[in-house]
N, C-alpha and C positions, 0 to 999 in steps of 0.2 A: 504494500500500500504506500501511497505517496503522501507527503505532507503539503498542505495547502495553507498559505497565509491569507486569510480573508480580509475584507474591508473592516471587519470588527477589530482587527489588530492595527491596521493602517490608520484608521480614524483617530484613535487616541494619540498616536504618534504625531499626526498632523495638527491635532488640537493641543499638543503639549500636556498630555495627561499620562499618569502612570497606568499600567495595565497588567493584567494577568491573562493567560491564554487558556481557554477551555477548548483545546484542540487535540490533535493527534499527539502521541508521545513523540518527543524530539522537536516540537515546533520551536521552542526557545533555543534549542541547540542550532537549528537551521538559521534562526534569526542572527545568532552570534556569528555563524559561519559566513553570513553575507554582510557582516560589519556592524550590526546593531549591538547595543549594550542592553543587558537585562538588569533587573533590580536586586539581584543577590548581592549582599547579604541582608538588604533591607526588607525584601519580600522573599519569603521561603519559596523556592522554585523546584524543590525535589519532586514535585508531582509530575514534572515534565518528562522524567525518565521512567515513569511507572506505566507499564504496558496494560495492565488490567483497567478497563474503562471505569468500572464502578469505584475501584480504589482510587484512581486518579481524580475522579470528580469529588470524592469525599475529602481527599487531601486538599484539593483546590478550595472546596467549601470551607474547610477549617481555616485556611489562610485568609480567605475573604472575611470570614467571621472575626478573626483576630484583627484584621485591619479596620473593619467597621466599628469595632469596640475600643479603638484607641481613644484616649482622652484628647481634648482639643490641643493640649500642650504637646502630647506625643505625636499627633498628626502634623502639627506645625514643624516640629523637629524633623520628622520623616520627610516632609516636603523639602526642607532645606538640604537634607542629605541626598535626595534623589534628583534635585534640580539639575546638576551637571549631566546626569544620564539623560534626562528628558530633553535638555538643550542639544546634547550630542545627537540623539536619535532624530530630532527634528531636522537638524542641519544635514545629517546623513540621508534622511528621506528626500530632502530637496535635491541632493546631488545624485542619488542612487537611481540606476536605470531599472525602474519597476516593471518594465515590459518583460523582463526575464521571468517574472513571477506572477504575471496576470495574463489572462487570455485577452484576445483583441477586443472583445465586447466591453470589458471593464477598463482596459488601459486608457481609453480616451477620457475617462473621468478624472484622471490624475494628471 
């Protein structure tokens, strides 16, 4: 099976938002291989290498639950720590040839 990076991942990058990926195992690894940075150690990403879909989604949910339960102070501190990653990914997105990872019907929207 192949790994596909959908618009649900590209949109937060374009909008300068942090993200987690509810996708195929290895999606974050693929993103790193094409030059993007992910949010480890600030966001737990070990779900990405979990092959079992149910286990991967439970791990992802646990991390989302942890993030949404951060206090305001913890969230502000996290935002400061991940800001360089967000900025880097945005700049990389602007320069990166996305046609390599999009079919022709979607590529025109970027």
